[in-house]
VOTORLUM-505274 format. One line per 3 residues: number of its first residue (from 1); their letters; for each residue x, y, z of C-alpha. Coordinates in nm, 2 decimals, decimal comma, padded with zeros to 4 digits. Each point is the difference from the previous one (the first is absolute). Layout:
REM VOTORLUM-505274
NUM = a = X/Y/Z  ...
END
This chain:
REM VOTORLUM-505274
1 = mql = 09,29/10,62/07,83  00,28/00,24/-00,07  00,01/00,26/00,27
4 = adf = 00,08/00,37/-00,08  00,38/00,10/00,12  00,01/00,27/00,26
7 = sts = 00,35/-00,07/00,15  00,13/00,33/-00,15  -00,32/00,20/00,05
10 = lws = -00,11/00,23/00,27  -00,34/-00,13/-00,03  00,10/-00,35/00,16
13 = ilp = -00,05/00,19/00,33  -00,35/00,11/-00,07  -00,17/-00,29/00,15
16 = pil = 00,17/-00,05/00,31  -00,02/00,39/00,05  -00,37/00,01/-00,08
19 = alt = -00,09/-00,28/00,24  00,22/00,11/00,27  -00,13/00,40/-00,02
22 = lai = -00,38/-00,12/-00,02  00,05/-00,23/00,28  00,15/00,27/00,23
25 = ftr = -00,26/00,28/-00,11  -00,30/-00,23/-00,02  00,09/-00,23/00,29
28 = kvl = -00,17/-00,28/-00,22  00,27/-00,26/-00,05  -00,19/-00,25/-00,23
31 = fsl = -00,13/00,24/-00,20  00,31/00,21/-00,03  00,22/-00,35/-00,09
34 = svg = -00,27/-00,07/-00,25  00,04/00,31/-00,19  00,36/-00,05/-00,02
37 = iiv = -00,02/-00,37/-00,12  -00,27/00,11/-00,27  00,22/00,28/-00,11
40 = gsl = 00,30/-00,23/-00,05  -00,15/-00,25/-00,14  -00,15/00,21/-00,29
43 = mls = 00,35/00,17/-00,05  00,16/-00,34/-00,03  -00,23/-00,10/-00,25
46 = ngs = 00,02/00,30/-00,21  -00,32/00,14/00,07  -00,20/-00,32/-00,10
49 = laq = -00,28/-00,09/00,25  -00,02/-00,36/-00,12  00,35/-00,07/00,06
52 = gvs = 00,01/00,21/00,31  -00,28/-00,23/00,14  00,20/-00,30/-00,10
55 = ylf = 00,32/00,14/00,14  -00,20/00,05/00,33  -00,17/-00,31/00,02
58 = dsv = 00,35/-00,18/-00,06  00,15/00,23/00,25  -00,27/-00,10/00,28
61 = tsl = 00,00/-00,34/-00,06  00,37/-00,05/00,02  -00,04/00,10/00,35
64 = ifn = -00,12/-00,32/00,08  00,10/-00,24/-00,28  00,19/-00,02/-00,34
67 = fde = 00,02/-00,23/-00,29  00,37/-00,13/-00,09  00,15/-00,04/-00,33
70 = enh = -00,18/-00,36/-00,03  -00,32/00,20/00,09  -00,02/-00,19/00,34
73 = fvl = -00,17/00,15/00,31  00,25/00,14/00,23  -00,12/00,17/00,31
76 = ndn = 00,19/00,33/00,14  00,10/-00,15/00,32  00,15/00,30/00,16
79 = nvn = -00,32/00,22/-00,06  -00,23/-00,27/00,12  00,18/-00,08/00,29
82 = ilv = 00,03/00,37/00,13  -00,40/00,04/-00,04  -00,05/-00,35/00,19
85 = fll = 00,22/00,13/00,28  -00,20/00,31/00,01  -00,32/-00,21/00,03
88 = llg = 00,15/-00,18/00,26  00,13/00,28/00,21  -00,36/00,12/-00,02
91 = ilt = -00,14/-00,31/00,14  00,28/-00,01/00,27  -00,10/00,38/00,10
94 = all = -00,34/-00,08/00,01  00,06/-00,34/00,23  00,20/00,19/00,24
97 = svs = -00,29/00,27/00,03  -00,27/-00,22/00,06  00,20/-00,26/00,22
100 = gsn = 00,07/00,32/00,24  00,38/-00,03/-00,06  00,03/00,35/-00,14
103 = qaf = -00,18/00,14/00,30  00,20/-00,23/00,25  00,35/00,11/-00,16
106 = aew = -00,10/00,34/00,03  -00,11/00,01/00,34  00,33/-00,20/00,07
109 = aqk = 00,18/00,28/-00,15  -00,16/00,28/00,14  00,11/-00,10/00,34
112 = rik = 00,38/-00,03/-00,12  00,00/00,27/-00,27  00,01/00,34/00,16
115 = grr = -00,19/00,23/-00,24  -00,05/00,07/-00,37  00,37/00,05/-00,02
118 = gak = 00,06/-00,36/00,11  -00,25/-00,12/-00,24  00,18/00,16/-00,32
121 = ima = 00,35/-00,12/00,11  -00,12/-00,36/00,07  -00,14/00,02/-00,38
124 = acl = 00,33/00,14/-00,12  00,24/-00,25/00,18  -00,19/-00,29/-00,13
127 = vfi = 00,17/00,05/-00,34  00,34/-00,16/00,17  -00,21/-00,32/00,01
130 = tfi = -00,19/00,02/-00,36  00,26/00,17/-00,20  00,02/-00,33/-00,23
133 = ddy = -00,26/00,13/-00,25  -00,18/00,33/-00,04  -00,32/-00,17/-00,06
136 = fhs = 00,03/-00,20/00,28  00,09/00,26/00,22  -00,28/00,28/-00,09
139 = lav = -00,28/-00,27/00,05  00,12/-00,21/00,27  00,11/00,33/00,21
142 = gai = -00,33/00,13/-00,08  -00,17/-00,28/00,16  00,20/-00,01/00,30
145 = arp = 00,02/00,37/00,06  -00,37/00,12/-00,12  -00,19/-00,09/00,32
148 = vtd = 00,29/00,17/00,21  00,00/00,32/-00,17  -00,37/00,01/-00,02
151 = kfh = -00,02/-00,06/00,37  00,21/00,31/00,03  -00,17/00,20/-00,25
154 = vsr = 00,28/00,01/-00,24  -00,15/00,10/-00,35  00,02/-00,24/-00,26
157 = pkl = 00,21/00,19/-00,25  00,27/00,04/00,29  00,01/-00,38/00,03
160 = ayi = 00,01/-00,01/-00,40  00,30/00,23/-00,01  00,19/-00,21/00,26
163 = lds = -00,08/-00,31/-00,18  00,10/00,14/-00,36  00,31/00,19/00,12
166 = taa = 00,16/-00,31/00,17  -00,10/-00,25/-00,26  00,22/00,09/-00,30
169 = pmc = 00,22/00,23/00,16  00,12/-00,31/00,23  -00,03/-00,26/-00,24
172 = vlm = 00,22/00,16/-00,24  00,29/00,09/00,27  -00,03/-00,44/00,09
175 = pvs = 00,21/-00,22/-00,19  -00,20/-00,30/00,16  -00,35/00,11/-00,18
178 = swg = -00,16/-00,05/-00,31  00,09/00,37/-00,14  00,37/-00,06/00,14
181 = ayi = 00,04/-00,33/-00,18  -00,12/00,18/-00,33  00,22/00,30/00,01
184 = itl = 00,29/-00,21/00,09  -00,07/-00,25/-00,30  -00,02/00,32/-00,21
187 = vag = 00,32/00,18/00,14  00,19/-00,36/-00,06  -00,08/00,00/-00,39
190 = lla = 00,11/00,38/00,00  00,33/-00,06/00,17  00,07/-00,28/-00,24
193 = ehs = -00,12/00,18/-00,32  00,23/00,29/00,09  00,30/-00,25/00,11
196 = itg = 00,00/00,19/00,37  00,19/-00,24/00,25  00,03/00,23/00,26
199 = ytp = -00,30/-00,08/00,17  -00,21/-00,33/00,03  -00,40/00,03/-00,05
202 = iga = -00,09/-00,01/00,38  00,28/00,26/00,08  -00,08/00,23/-00,27
205 = fmt = -00,40/-00,03/00,12  00,10/00,07/00,37  00,20/00,31/-00,09
208 = msa = -00,28/00,14/-00,22  -00,23/-00,06/00,29  00,19/00,20/00,22
211 = mnf = -00,01/00,27/-00,27  -00,37/-00,05/-00,06  -00,09/00,33/00,19
214 = yai = -00,37/00,01/-00,11  -00,07/-00,35/00,15  00,16/00,05/00,33
217 = fsi = -00,12/00,37/00,08  -00,35/-00,13/-00,08  00,03/-00,25/00,28
220 = vmv = 00,14/00,27/00,20  -00,28/00,23/-00,08  -00,27/-00,27/00,10
223 = fiv = 00,15/-00,01/00,37  00,01/00,38/00,00  -00,34/00,01/-00,11
226 = ayf = -00,10/-00,27/00,24  00,16/00,15/00,30  -00,04/00,38/-00,02
229 = sfd = -00,35/-00,01/-00,17  00,14/00,16/-00,30  -00,32/00,07/-00,20
232 = igp = -00,01/00,22/-00,29  -00,23/00,06/-00,31  -00,31/-00,21/-00,02
235 = mah = 00,18/-00,25/00,28  -00,08/00,27/00,26  -00,36/00,02/-00,11
238 = hek = -00,04/-00,37/00,02  00,16/-00,03/00,33  -00,21/00,28/00,15
241 = lam = -00,31/-00,18/-00,12  00,09/-00,32/00,15  00,06/00,19/00,33
244 = eqa = -00,31/00,17/-00,02  -00,18/-00,34/-00,05  00,15/-00,19/00,27
247 = nnv = -00,22/00,16/00,27  -00,34/-00,03/-00,23  00,05/-00,36/-00,17
250 = qet = -00,08/-00,30/00,17  00,26/-00,29/-00,03  -00,18/-00,28/-00,20
253 = nsa = 00,09/-00,31/00,24  -00,07/-00,38/-00,12  -00,24/-00,17/00,16
256 = vqg = 00,26/-00,30/00,08  00,26/00,04/00,28  00,32/-00,07/-00,20
259 = qvr = 00,38/-00,09/00,10  00,27/00,21/-00,09  00,18/-00,38/-00,12
262 = nlv = -00,23/-00,01/-00,22  00,10/00,29/-00,20  00,37/-00,07/00,07
265 = lpi = 00,01/-00,38/-00,14  -00,17/00,08/-00,33  00,23/00,30/-00,04
268 = vgl = 00,31/-00,20/00,10  -00,12/-00,30/-00,23  -00,05/00,25/-00,31
271 = iig = 00,38/00,12/00,06  00,15/-00,34/00,05  -00,23/-00,18/-00,26
274 = tvt = 00,10/00,29/-00,29  00,39/-00,01/00,09  00,02/-00,38/00,00
277 = mmm = -00,15/-00,02/-00,32  00,22/00,29/-00,16  00,29/-00,19/00,12
280 = htg = -00,16/-00,34/-00,15  -00,08/00,16/-00,34  00,34/00,19/-00,03
283 = nqa = 00,19/-00,33/00,10  -00,20/-00,19/-00,27  00,10/00,25/-00,26
286 = lla = 00,37/-00,02/00,11  00,01/-00,39/-00,02  -00,16/00,06/-00,33
289 = dgk = 00,29/00,18/-00,10  00,24/-00,25/00,17  00,12/00,28/00,27
292 = efs = 00,00/-00,08/00,37  -00,24/00,15/00,25  00,09/00,36/00,17
295 = vlg = -00,25/00,22/00,17  00,08/00,30/-00,27  00,01/-00,22/-00,28
298 = afe = -00,37/-00,13/00,12  -00,12/00,35/00,04  00,15/00,07/-00,35
301 = ntt = -00,20/-00,28/-00,18  -00,32/-00,02/00,21  -00,34/00,00/-00,11
304 = vgi = -00,19/00,27/00,21  -00,35/-00,03/-00,11  -00,02/-00,38/00,11
307 = slv = 00,21/00,06/00,31  -00,27/00,28/00,11  -00,26/-00,25/-00,12
310 = vgg = 00,13/-00,28/00,24  00,05/00,23/00,28  -00,36/00,15/-00,02
313 = mta = -00,16/-00,32/00,01  00,21/-00,14/00,30  -00,13/00,32/00,19
316 = vli = -00,38/-00,06/-00,10  00,05/-00,35/00,07  00,12/00,05/00,34
319 = sti = -00,23/00,28/00,09  -00,28/-00,23/-00,10  00,12/-00,28/00,21
322 = liv = 00,03/00,21/00,30  -00,38/00,14/-00,05  -00,09/-00,38/-00,01
325 = lak = 00,18/-00,05/00,31  -00,15/00,27/00,18  -00,37/-00,10/-00,09
328 = kls = -00,12/00,35/00,02  -00,07/00,07/-00,38  -00,28/-00,20/-00,20
331 = sgn = 00,06/-00,13/-00,34  -00,25/00,27/-00,16  00,18/00,30/00,17
334 = yak = 00,33/-00,16/-00,12  -00,12/-00,03/-00,37  -00,13/00,39/00,01
337 = avi = 00,34/00,09/00,15  00,17/-00,15/-00,29  -00,20/00,12/-00,27
340 = agm = 00,01/00,35/00,16  00,37/-00,02/00,00  00,00/-00,05/-00,39
343 = ksm = -00,22/00,25/-00,05  00,20/00,25/00,18  00,28/-00,06/-00,24
346 = vga = -00,18/00,04/-00,30  00,08/00,39/-00,02  00,37/-00,04/00,02
349 = ili = -00,04/-00,30/-00,26  -00,14/00,22/-00,22  00,26/00,28/00,04
352 = lcf = 00,28/-00,22/-00,02  -00,12/-00,15/-00,29  -00,07/00,34/-00,20
355 = awt = 00,36/00,10/00,10  00,15/-00,33/-00,16  -00,20/00,08/-00,29
358 = ink = 00,14/00,38/-00,03  00,36/-00,16/00,08  -00,03/-00,22/-00,32
361 = vvg = -00,12/00,31/-00,21  00,28/00,21/00,12  00,26/-00,26/-00,08
364 = dmq = -00,11/-00,05/-00,32  -00,03/00,37/-00,05  00,38/-00,04/00,08
367 = tgk = -00,05/00,32/00,26  00,32/-00,14/00,19  00,24/00,02/-00,30
370 = yls = -00,10/00,36/-00,11  00,04/00,10/00,35  00,35/-00,15/00,03
373 = sli = 00,10/00,14/-00,34  -00,02/00,33/00,16  00,34/-00,06/00,16
376 = sgn = 00,26/00,16/-00,24  00,36/-00,12/00,00  00,10/00,40/00,00
379 = ltp = -00,12/00,06/00,35  00,25/00,10/00,28  00,09/-00,35/00,14
382 = all = -00,03/00,16/00,38  -00,39/00,03/-00,06  -00,03/-00,36/-00,09
385 = pal = -00,11/-00,15/00,33  -00,28/00,28/00,06  -00,12/-00,01/-00,36
388 = lfv = -00,03/-00,36/-00,01  -00,19/00,00/00,33  -00,25/00,25/-00,14
391 = lga = -00,03/-00,19/-00,32  -00,04/-00,34/00,19  -00,27/00,18/00,23
394 = ama = -00,21/00,13/-00,31  00,02/-00,33/-00,17  -00,11/-00,18/00,30
397 = fst = -00,25/00,22/00,07  -00,16/00,00/-00,37  00,05/-00,37/-00,04
400 = gts = -00,09/-00,12/00,37  00,26/-00,25/00,00  00,35/00,04/00,19
403 = wgt = 00,09/-00,33/-00,13  -00,05/00,09/-00,37  00,21/00,33/00,07
406 = fgi = 00,30/-00,24/00,13  00,01/-00,19/-00,29  -00,02/00,30/-00,26
409 = mlp = 00,20/00,24/00,21  00,26/-00,20/00,17  00,18/-00,10/-00,33
412 = iaa = -00,04/00,32/-00,15  00,14/00,18/00,31  00,30/-00,25/00,03
415 = aia = 00,11/00,08/-00,38  -00,02/00,35/00,06  00,20/00,01/00,29
418 = vna = 00,28/-00,24/-00,10  00,05/00,22/-00,32  -00,04/00,33/00,15
421 = ape = 00,11/-00,03/00,36  00,10/-00,36/00,11  00,04/00,12/00,37
424 = lll = -00,39/00,08/00,02  -00,08/-00,33/-00,11  -00,16/-00,11/00,31
427 = pcl = -00,14/00,32/00,15  -00,17/00,01/-00,37  -00,14/-00,35/00,04
430 = sav = -00,12/00,10/00,36  -00,15/00,30/-00,12  -00,23/-00,19/-00,26
433 = mag = -00,10/-00,25/00,29  -00,10/00,30/00,21  -00,19/00,18/-00,28
436 = avc = -00,17/-00,31/-00,07  -00,13/-00,05/00,35  -00,07/00,39/00,01
439 = gdh = -00,23/-00,03/-00,30  -00,16/-00,31/00,09  -00,08/00,14/00,34
442 = csp = -00,17/00,29/-00,12  -00,17/-00,16/-00,30  -00,39/-00,07/00,01
445 = vsd = 00,04/-00,29/-00,24  00,28/-00,17/00,21  -00,07/-00,36/00,12
448 = tti = 00,14/00,07/00,33  -00,18/00,32/00,05  -00,34/-00,17/-00,07
451 = lss = 00,08/-00,29/00,24  00,09/00,26/00,27  -00,33/00,16/-00,03
454 = tga = -00,14/-00,34/00,01  00,18/-00,12/00,28  -00,12/00,32/00,19
457 = kcn = -00,33/-00,03/-00,13  00,01/00,37/-00,08  -00,12/00,18/-00,30
460 = hmd = 00,28/-00,03/-00,28  -00,02/00,37/-00,11  00,01/00,08/00,39
463 = hvt = 00,32/-00,16/00,02  00,17/00,12/-00,34  -00,09/00,35/00,10
466 = tql = 00,12/-00,03/00,39  00,32/-00,16/-00,07  00,10/00,23/-00,32
469 = pya = 00,12/00,28/00,22  00,26/-00,22/00,24  00,11/-00,18/-00,32
472 = llv = 00,07/00,35/-00,15  00,19/00,11/00,28  00,25/-00,31/00,00
475 = ata = 00,04/00,03/-00,37  00,11/00,36/00,01  00,25/-00,06/00,28
478 = til = 00,11/-00,32/-00,20  00,05/00,20/-00,31  00,23/00,27/00,18
481 = gyl = 00,20/-00,31/00,15  00,05/-00,17/-00,35  00,15/00,34/-00,13
484 = vvg = 00,24/00,01/00,29  00,08/-00,37/-00,09  00,07/00,11/-00,37
487 = fte = 00,23/00,30/00,08  00,18/-00,14/00,29  -00,01/-00,37/-00,08
490 = tpl = -00,03/-00,07/00,34  -00,33/-00,19/00,11  00,04/00,08/00,39
493 = fgf = -00,03/00,38/-00,10  -00,30/-00,07/-00,19  -00,13/-00,19/00,28
496 = itt = 00,04/00,27/00,23  -00,16/00,25/-00,24  -00,29/-00,19/-00,06
499 = gma = -00,06/-00,04/00,39  00,07/00,36/00,09  -00,21/00,13/-00,29
502 = lfl = -00,29/-00,22/00,11  00,02/00,12/00,35  -00,01/00,34/-00,13
505 = lif = -00,28/-00,07/-00,25  -00,20/-00,12/00,32  00,10/00,28/00,21
508 = itk = -00,14/00,23/-00,25  -00,30/-00,18/-00,11  -00,09/-00,05/00,37
511 = kr = 00,02/00,38/00,07  -00,21/00,10/-00,29
END
């Protein structure tokens, strides 16, 4: 089917904007995404209902399987593995609950963590262990931290914010992560394409990370929010509600007396299983290309989906063995827990599938290409970092994908900088990275945003609306920082400006 071309049309942004606007105002995510998907499908099929239905059917089925050129059935491994991992994590969470492990860990933590502040800081600090992948971090840390934050009556939206604001921002800064490896690969290609020999790919990435003001100060903001209880906008309402319920709501305890090790060992198995499989699949890809093993190379070529599944299966197996050894849970109750765990993930799976579908629609509408065309060669070079940040954020917000934004915007930013201001090459690339994370952070249709609300077991739109004020504060400070970098060509001045602007904005907001 020949799709309509919207690559140069303002209409290309209609489906994502429509879906995002409806999601914010109606708070009905599936309905809003459905409207955006249907409108986009009809636009792409030139208003033909039959072709629109055909396109929509192909888009939905392609999430799970496709047919190659020889009409052979091909499974969409990455999507299927992510969905399987969500089911496994639901099962694991249910098993930890019915075995009493969650309650035991919460009671253990309550004796050692002093108050709500400690619970929030503990949740934030776990990112220094789980930074290898944003999906993994949001779901694994959610499972670990949720019993503790619940015990201290920290609201679920606050936990979701902590998960989301330490997921992508940390992963994008670390070279040894799925994000870092992907970006280093893109940067290596750009350096070769423009014959730039002054940097190695890893050296350029580390320099860009130091200038990724949004990611750095998003993490700083998390610790400020956690330590000082800096609650603004809708977050203040949810935190107040959680505290009011503290004296009225009775905690639901498991009938089984659990042990802390029964939570710790499965989570350790989850981490070790995932990382080991990431190294294995990465090494297999390196061997296939005739290359020697290296940690960075393995992360660059790893298969994240199957690695998460192996880690999830390892954790469920360990949890099952511990339950059998304890002899405190009947086979019937075990089966009920498994079914309940899978059912608990149905909502998240539906939202994720709808988000993937609208992302495909947005890709076919060529929304990203249209947005990237808004950067003109006649702009003042000093404004480039700030403008690229804003455009990257807008693109990631509309499409719900930071990785897609990296793929589209980094080559454009490199080409503009090399021709207009070579000295601003790395700041421009860094601004794209920062903008992509910012837009991804704010977008209701972002995978990471969805999985953060899933990990915290929080209403998705509650998470989106409570997180947005914090993201906008950091984004505003970041824009000022990139303006200073553009005019001074000194990243340190930009870093200082971002920090000072952020703390001033926090002070003003807190006063108000």
